[in-house]
Structure formats: C-alpha cells, structure tokens
C-alpha positions in Angstrom: 13.3 -74.8 89.9 14.7 -72.1 91.9 12.8 -70.8 94.8 11.3 -67.4 94.3 11.1 -64.4 96.5 8.4 -62.4 97.1 9.7 -59.4 99.3 7.8 -56.8 97.9 4.2 -56.2 96.7 3.6 -58.2 93.3 1.9 -55.4 91.8 3.8 -51.9 91.6 2.6 -48.7 91.4 3.2 -46.9 88.3 6.6 -44.9 88.9 7.6 -41.9 86.7 7.1 -42.5 83.3 4.8 -45.5 83.9 1.0 -46.2 83.7 -1.4 -48.4 85.5 -1.4 -50.8 82.3 2.3 -50.9 82.2 2.4 -51.4 86.1 0.2 -54.5 85.6 2.0 -56.0 82.8 5.1 -55.9 84.9 3.5 -58.0 87.4 3.2 -60.8 85.0 7.1 -61.9 86.1 7.7 -59.9 88.9 10.0 -62.0 91.4 13.7 -62.7 91.5 14.9 -66.1 91.5 16.9 -67.1 94.7 19.9 -68.8 93.0 22.9 -67.6 94.7 24.5 -69.9 97.1 26.8 -69.9 100.0 29.9 -70.3 97.6 28.7 -67.6 95.3 28.2 -64.9 98.2 31.4 -65.5 99.9 33.5 -65.5 96.8 31.3 -62.0 95.6 32.4 -60.8 99.2 36.0 -61.8 98.7 36.0 -60.1 95.1 34.3 -56.8 95.9 37.4 -55.9 97.7 39.8 -56.3 95.0 39.5 -54.1 91.7 40.7 -50.9 90.4 41.2 -49.2 93.8 43.8 -51.9 94.9 45.5 -52.3 91.9 45.8 -49.0 90.7 44.4 -46.7 93.3 46.8 -48.0 96.0 49.7 -46.4 94.6 47.8 -42.7 94.4 46.9 -43.6 98.2 50.7 -44.5 98.9 51.9 -41.6 97.6 49.7 -39.2 99.6 50.3 -40.8 103.2 53.6 -43.0 102.8 53.5 -46.1 104.9 51.0 -44.2 107.1 48.3 -45.4 104.4 48.3 -48.8 106.2 46.5 -47.0 109.3 44.3 -45.6 106.7 43.0 -48.9 105.2 42.6 -49.9 109.0 40.8 -47.1 110.0 38.8 -47.2 106.8 37.9 -50.9 106.7 36.8 -50.7 110.4 34.2 -48.2 109.3 33.0 -50.2 106.3 33.0 -53.1 108.5 30.5 -51.4 111.0 28.5 -50.3 107.7 28.0 -53.8 106.3 27.3 -54.9 110.1 24.5 -52.4 110.0 23.4 -53.3 106.3 23.6 -57.2 107.3 21.4 -57.0 110.3 18.9 -55.2 107.9 19.5 -57.6 105.2 18.6 -60.6 107.4 15.6 -58.9 108.9 14.2 -57.7 105.4 15.9 -59.8 102.5 14.6 -57.8 99.8 16.0 -56.9 96.3 16.2 -52.9 96.8 18.4 -53.5 99.8 19.5 -50.3 101.2 17.1 -48.1 98.8 14.2 -49.8 100.2 15.4 -49.7 103.8 15.8 -45.8 103.6 12.5 -45.8 102.2 10.8 -47.7 105.2 12.8 -46.0 107.9 13.9 -42.9 106.7 11.1 -41.8 104.3 10.4 -42.2 100.6 12.4 -39.2 99.7 15.4 -40.9 101.3 14.8 -43.9 99.4 14.7 -42.3 96.1 17.6 -40.3 96.7 19.5 -43.4 98.3 18.8 -46.0 95.5 19.2 -43.4 92.4 22.8 -42.3 93.9 23.9 -46.0 94.3 22.7 -46.3 90.2 25.0 -43.1 89.9 28.0 -44.7 91.5 27.9 -47.8 89.8 27.7 -46.0 86.2 30.5 -43.8 87.2 32.6 -46.9 88.2 31.5 -48.7 85.4 32.2 -46.4 82.6 35.8 -46.3 84.2 36.2 -50.2 84.2 35.1 -50.7 80.8 37.4 -48.1 79.4 40.1 -49.8 81.7 39.0 -53.0 80.1 40.0 -51.8 76.8 43.3 -50.3 77.8 43.8 -53.5 79.2 43.1 -55.5 76.0 45.3 -53.1 73.9 48.5 -54.2 75.7 48.2 -57.5 73.9 46.6 -56.3 71.0 47.9 -52.8 70.1 46.7 -53.1 66.6 42.8 -53.6 67.5 40.6 -50.5 68.1 39.6 -50.0 71.7 36.0 -49.5 71.0 35.9 -53.0 69.3 36.8 -54.5 72.8 34.4 -52.2 74.8 31.5 -53.0 72.7 32.4 -56.9 72.8 32.6 -56.9 76.7 29.2 -54.9 76.9 27.3 -57.3 75.0 29.2 -60.4 76.5 28.6 -59.1 80.3 25.0 -58.1 79.6 24.4 -61.2 78.0 25.4 -63.4 80.5 23.4 -61.1 83.0 20.4 -62.0 81.3 20.5 -65.7 81.6 20.0 -66.0 85.4 21.5 -64.9 88.7 23.4 -68.4 89.1 25.2 -67.6 85.9 26.0 -64.3 87.4 27.2 -65.9 90.8 29.2 -68.6 89.0 31.1 -66.2 86.9 31.6 -63.7 89.9 32.9 -66.9 91.6 35.7 -67.6 89.0 36.7 -64.1 88.4 37.3 -63.7 92.4 39.0 -66.9 92.8 41.4 -65.7 90.0 41.9 -62.4 91.9 42.4 -64.0 95.4 44.8 -66.4 94.1 46.8 -63.7 92.6 47.0 -61.3 95.6 48.0 -64.4 97.9 50.7 -65.3 95.3 51.7 -61.7 95.4 51.9 -62.0 99.3 53.7 -65.0 99.6 56.3 -64.1 96.7 57.0 -60.6 98.2 57.5 -62.4 101.7 60.0 -64.6 100.1 61.9 -61.6 98.9 62.0 -59.7 102.3 62.7 -63.2 104.2 65.5 -64.6 102.3 67.1 -61.3 101.3 66.5 -61.2 97.4 67.2 -58.1 95.5 63.8 -56.9 94.2 64.0 -55.9 90.6 63.8 -52.2 90.3 64.6 -51.6 93.8 67.3 -49.3 94.6 67.7 -50.3 98.3 67.8 -53.7 99.9 64.0 -55.2 100.8 63.1 -55.4 104.5 60.8 -53.9 106.9 62.9 -51.1 107.9 61.8 -49.5 104.4 58.5 -48.9 106.3 60.2 -46.1 108.5 63.6 -45.4 106.8 62.5 -43.1 104.1 60.8 -40.2 106.1 59.0 -42.2 109.1 55.6 -43.6 109.1 54.1 -40.2 108.5 56.4 -38.9 105.8 53.7 -36.4 104.6 52.3 -35.6 108.1 48.7 -36.1 109.3 47.7 -33.9 106.2 48.9 -36.5 104.1 47.0 -39.5 106.1 44.0 -37.5 105.8 44.3 -36.9 102.0 44.7 -40.6 101.4 41.2 -41.3 102.4 39.7 -40.1 99.4 41.3 -42.6 97.4 41.1 -45.5 100.4 37.5 -45.2 100.7 37.0 -45.4 97.0 38.8 -48.8 96.9 36.2 -50.1 99.5 33.2 -48.7 97.3 30.9 -51.5 96.1 31.1 -53.9 98.7 27.8 -52.8 100.0 26.4 -54.6 97.0 26.7 -57.7 99.3 23.6 -56.3 100.9 21.8 -56.6 97.4 22.2 -60.1 97.0 20.1 -60.8 99.9 16.9 -60.8 97.7 18.5 -63.6 95.6 20.3 -65.9 98.3 19.1 -69.2 98.7 19.3 -68.7 102.4 20.1 -64.9 103.5 20.1 -65.8 107.1 23.0 -67.9 106.7 25.4 -66.4 103.9 24.7 -63.2 104.6 26.3 -63.1 108.0 29.0 -65.2 106.8 29.9 -63.1 104.0 29.7 -59.7 106.2 32.1 -61.3 108.7 34.7 -61.7 106.3 35.4 -58.0 105.7 38.0 -57.6 108.7 39.9 -60.4 107.3 39.7 -59.0 103.6 40.8 -55.6 104.7 44.0 -56.8 106.6 44.8 -59.6 103.7 44.2 -57.7 100.6 45.3 -54.2 101.7 47.2 -54.1 104.7 49.0 -57.2 104.2 49.8 -56.6 100.5 50.7 -53.2 100.9 52.8 -53.8 103.8 54.8 -56.2 101.9 54.7 -54.2 99.0 56.2 -51.2 100.9 58.7 -53.0 102.7 60.2 -54.3 99.3 60.3 -50.7 97.8 60.6 -47.4 99.5 57.3 -45.8 99.2 58.4 -42.9 97.0 59.2 -45.2 94.3 56.0 -47.0 94.3 54.3 -46.4 91.2 56.7 -44.4 89.5 58.0 -47.2 87.3 54.6 -48.9 86.5 52.0 -50.7 88.5 53.3 -51.8 91.9 52.3 -55.3 91.6 54.4 -55.5 88.6 57.6 -54.7 90.7 56.7 -57.6 92.7 56.6 -60.1 90.2 59.5 -58.5 88.5 61.5 -59.0 91.8 60.7 -62.5 91.7 62.7 -62.9 88.5 59.3 -63.8 86.5 60.0 -62.3 83.0 56.3 -62.2 82.0 55.3 -60.3 84.8 53.5 -57.6 82.8 51.4 -60.0 80.9 50.5 -62.1 84.3 49.6 -58.7 85.8 47.5 -57.6 82.9 45.7 -60.9 83.0 44.5 -60.5 86.6 43.5 -56.6 86.2 41.6 -57.6 83.2 39.9 -60.4 85.4 39.6 -57.3 88.0 37.9 -55.3 85.6 35.4 -58.0 84.2 34.4 -58.6 88.0 34.0 -55.1 88.5 31.7 -54.6 85.4 29.6 -57.4 85.9 29.1 -56.6 89.9 28.2 -53.0 88.5 25.6 -54.3 86.1 24.1 -57.0 88.9 24.1 -54.1 91.7 22.8 -51.0 89.8 20.2 -53.3 87.9 18.7 -55.0 91.3 18.5 -51.3 92.9 16.7 -50.0 89.7 14.5 -53.2 90.1 13.6 -52.3 93.7 13.0 -48.4 92.7 10.5 -49.5 90.2 8.8 -51.6 92.7 8.3 -48.5 94.8 7.1 -46.2 92.1 10.5 -44.5 92.2 11.4 -45.3 88.6 9.8 -46.4 85.3 7.6 -49.5 85.8 9.2 -51.3 82.8 12.6 -51.9 85.3 10.3 -53.9 87.4 9.9 -56.4 84.4 11.4 -60.1 84.9 12.2 -62.2 82.5 11.5 -66.1 82.6 14.8 -66.3 84.3 13.8 -64.5 87.1 16.2 -61.6 85.8 15.2 -57.8 85.6 16.1 -57.5 82.1 15.1 -53.8 81.5 17.8 -52.9 84.1 20.5 -54.9 82.4 19.6 -53.0 79.1 19.6 -49.6 80.6 23.4 -50.2 82.3 24.6 -51.4 78.8 23.5 -48.2 77.4 24.6 -46.2 80.3 28.0 -48.1 79.3 27.5 -47.5 75.4 27.5 -43.5 76.1 30.4 -44.0 78.6 32.7 -45.0 75.2 31.9 -42.0 73.6 32.3 -39.9 76.6 35.9 -41.4 77.4 36.9 -40.9 74.2 37.4 -37.2 74.9 38.2 -37.5 78.3 42.2 -37.4 79.3 43.7 -40.3 81.0 44.4 -38.3 84.1 40.9 -38.0 85.1 41.3 -40.9 87.4 41.2 -39.0 90.5 38.3 -37.0 89.6 36.3 -40.3 88.9 37.5 -42.0 92.1 36.7 -38.6 94.2 33.0 -38.4 92.7 32.6 -42.3 93.2 33.9 -41.7 96.9 31.2 -39.1 97.3 28.5 -41.2 96.2 29.7 -44.0 98.0 30.0 -42.4 101.3 26.5 -41.0 100.9 24.9 -44.4 100.4 27.2 -45.6 103.4 25.6 -43.0 105.8 22.1 -43.4 104.2 22.5 -47.1 105.4 23.8 -46.3 108.7 20.9 -43.7 109.2 18.7 -46.5 108.1 20.0 -48.7 110.6 19.9 -45.9 113.5 16.1 -45.9 112.9 15.4 -49.1 112.8 16.8 -50.1 116.2 14.9 -47.1 117.5 11.5 -48.5 116.2 12.6 -52.0 117.3 13.0 -50.5 121.0 9.9 -48.3 120.9 7.6 -51.2 119.6 9.2 -53.8 121.5 9.7 -56.0 118.4 11.7 -59.2 118.2 15.7 -58.8 118.7 17.8 -58.9 115.5 19.3 -62.5 114.4 22.4 -60.7 113.3 22.9 -57.4 115.4 25.4 -54.8 115.0 28.1 -54.9 117.9 29.0 -52.1 120.2 25.6 -50.2 119.3 25.0 -47.5 119.4 28.5 -46.0 120.1 30.2 -47.7 117.0 27.2 -46.9 114.7 27.5 -42.7 115.9 31.4 -43.0 115.5 31.3 -44.4 112.0 28.5 -41.8 111.0 30.9 -39.1 112.2 33.9 -40.8 110.5 31.9 -40.6 107.2 30.9 -36.9 107.6 34.7 -36.4 107.8 35.4 -38.0 104.4 32.9 -35.6 102.8 34.9 -32.5 104.6 38.2 -34.1 103.4 36.9 -34.2 99.8 36.2 -30.6 99.9 39.5 -29.7 101.9 41.6 -30.8 98.8 41.8 -29.0 95.5 41.8 -31.9 93.5 39.0 -33.8 94.9 37.0 -30.5 96.0 35.0 -30.8 92.3 33.4 -34.0 93.9 31.5 -32.1 96.4 30.2 -29.5 93.5 29.0 -32.7 91.6 27.6 -34.5 94.5 25.6 -31.4 95.6 24.3 -30.8 92.4 23.2 -34.5 91.9 21.5 -34.7 95.1 19.6 -31.4 94.2 18.7 -32.8 90.9 17.2 -35.9 92.8 15.3 -33.8 95.1 13.7 -31.8 92.1 12.8 -35.1 90.2 11.3 -36.5 93.3 9.1 -33.5 93.8 7.9 -33.2 89.8 7.8 -37.0 89.0 7.0 -39.1 91.9 3.4 -39.5 92.8 1.0 -42.2 94.5 2.6 -44.8 96.0 6.0 -43.5 95.1 5.3 -40.7 98.1 4.6 -43.8 100.5 7.3 -45.4 102.9 8.0 -49.0 101.6 6.2 -51.8 103.1 8.7 -54.4 104.0 8.3 -58.1 105.5 9.9 -58.8 108.9 11.3 -62.3 108.8 12.8 -61.9 111.8 12.2 -65.5 113.7 10.1 -65.2 116.9 11.0 -66.4 120.1 9.7 -69.5 121.1 6.6 -69.0 123.8 7.1 -70.7 127.2 3.7 -71.6 128.5 2.7 -70.2 131.9 3.6 -72.4 135.0 6.8 -73.8 133.4 
C-alpha cells in the first residue's frame, strides 16, 4: 500500500459553498497517496519544458527577436531556475499538496494564498482549453472527416478517467509522454547538426545551412532591443507550467530526494530544449523564413529527406498536447485540493477517492474543458497570442508570489533562528531580488505592446474579482494563515564537553 501524506489538517474547515457537515464527510478520505517516484518526477520535469510554447510559440518568438531570441530564452531560463530553486527550498521544507498556494498563505497571508492558488487554476484552465482544442486540430490532420468535437470529448474523458485511477497511473502516463517528446527533440537536434556539419541542403531553405545564418540576415538583433523585449511575452509562456513540479512534493515518495534532483535539471533543459534546438534551427534556415512554411520542426525533418515529416511531427505534437492536458488536470486539481483544505474553495474539492485522488477536482477540470470546447468553436485561430499573453500574466504572477513567499520564509528563518534549509536557494538574497525585478519587467512588457496589452486588463480584472470573492465568501478558518509542518531535519546535538 502506498504511504500516505498528512501534510495538512485532516478535517478541513468549511470553505465557500461548504458546510460543517460536508467538511466532516470530506475527512473520511482526505489524504493523498505518495505514489510518484524519482523516474516519474524526473521525466515530468523534462516534459514540462516541451509543449505548445516550443513547437509553435517558438516561431512567433523568433519573428519578434530574430537570433536574439536565444538570449531571451537564456535570460528567461535563468529567472525560471531561480523561481524553481525558491519553490524547491519551500517544497523540501513543507512537502504539501497545495504547494505555492499554501506557502503564500503561510508566509504572506491568507488573501495572498487565495489569490495565488486560484490564479494558478485560472492559468491551467486557459492553457488546457488551448491544448485540448489543439489536440482536435492535430487529429483532424489524419482524420479530416471526423468532427473535432468527437476528439475533444474522447480525450477529455480518457484523461479524466486516467487521472481518477491513481497518481501512479498519472506518473506512468506522463513518463511515457515525456520520453517520446524528449527523444523527438534530441532527434531534431542530432538531425539538424548533421545537416550543418555535412553541408546538406536543408529542404525548403533558400540558403546553405551553417552557423553564419545566425548573423548574416540583419545580425543577432535584427529587430533591435525592442524586438528582444517583445519576445519575452512568448518566451515566458513557453516556461509556464514548470512550477507543477512543486505540486508533486505532496505525492512524491521521497520529496527531499526527488525534488532537488528535478529542480536542478532546469538549466540543462533550457539549454537543450530551447537554446540548442532553436540555435540549430536558425542555423539551418534564416530566421525570417522560420514559421513561414509551416512548423519549423517540419522543416528540420524535411531537410533530412524524410517524406513522412508532417506525420512524424503530428505524432509528436499530439503527444505534447496529451502531456500538457494531463499535467493541467493534475496541477489544477492538486491546487484546488489544497485550497479546499484551507477553506478557500468548496469543501467538496477536498474529497479523496479510495485511490488517494481528489476526484471532484478532476471532474471540475473536465467540466471546464467541456465549456472550452464551446468557447473555442466561436474563437478565431489567431487568438493564440492573446491566450499566450493572458497565460503569461497568470504564470508570472504565480512566480512572483512564489518568490515573495520564499523571501518571507527566509526572513522568518533568520528572525526565529530556525534550522537552515536542506535545499537552500543559491546567491541569496541578490538573485531572488533580481528575479522579482525581472518578473515585474515582463509584466510591464505585456502592457507596452498593443498585441499583448489586453492581458493586463484581463489579469487586473481577474485579480480584482478574486479580492472581492475573498472578502465576500471566505470565512472562519479561511481567514487564517495556513499551518504547515516543517520537515527540515534537525542538526545533531553535540554533548557538552566534546
């Protein structure tokens, strides 16, 4: 039998829409199984970096910044690494299912926890709606005669059913999804490098492949510094969802071992999946040709002379979409579980099945996706940048809350003389402060460009609604800071005289 975690109080206070009776019934089965091992979480860490933001968003980022987009991904990746180290330090100290939502509640106050948790759910809902619609489009490539809504319904029910089984099933599914994506990316890099080294003429290219393509078409900054700044809206969207790793702490078999290992792979993932992949791509094709003749990754396969390139890519992007939807359901569900236990969501979201899965949260996410099917039927396909920018706002807000919670935790550790963290964030406090400043800059960038400015309006309205909702509906235990168990190992006491 899987070891269970009791990271939070077993009997939740009634949340909005809940009663004392419903809270009591939720306590019958109210613990999550620790069923995720090192292999699961390591590949979840790998897979979280590969999705829509890479396969399609990268072309948009390249068009904005040119080859300078490589610098944007390195800067953004460094900032994301600091966010993940901050989250990793808190996750090892407090391995709870509610993760950063509960950390914000504990160290910044219950309102911050409420806003952070629900903003993450909002982020996952937006991204999931986009991904489930993308999946139906991908399947239409092979089966154009089948109505898209059939594929949407099928994948929603399929993934919802799998998420209801057990967290170990989720981990296994994500492992294989991520393995396919990682192998595909490595194959793209190896194939592209072979074209460059041996001088093959890449299919569709108007110039010979080579590293010179990085500087021969307007230089590294063809659109100037403004182009580099504009690309951050898409670049940071690509990294969104990586914080789901922190949520796995509540269901990891050994959080103190697996979380640090997964977090420390972030720099390698950024360099491999983004910088190296896009560097190879822009060496094969001038940056201003990328994305103008279909997907940039189809261009790589075509350059290798593989006639089935579109089909290979379609299989990979379908896997990426399935993985993304799977992670969205998992992440939003676990945060909702944590919110319910804090009194920040209906108590029914705290109910756990006999398999140790918060089943009501899975059902709610499935319902949101069904609504998304209807919404996407009337939304034009050019809405990607809008969705990406709104998701970027929500993502960056969550990251700022993670960093702020970490700063508050470090100050409390110093003030109370608590045991030092077992997985401390490096270069404290300078790196944390610099990262917060950078995240604020990304928010400003969203407002500076017309095509992403609406994200600020939507984001501000969302945050305002959350504050109103907290004031109106959260009562009792929900107005108190989260109580988290500090699992930091105590230093051994040395007897006097030795």
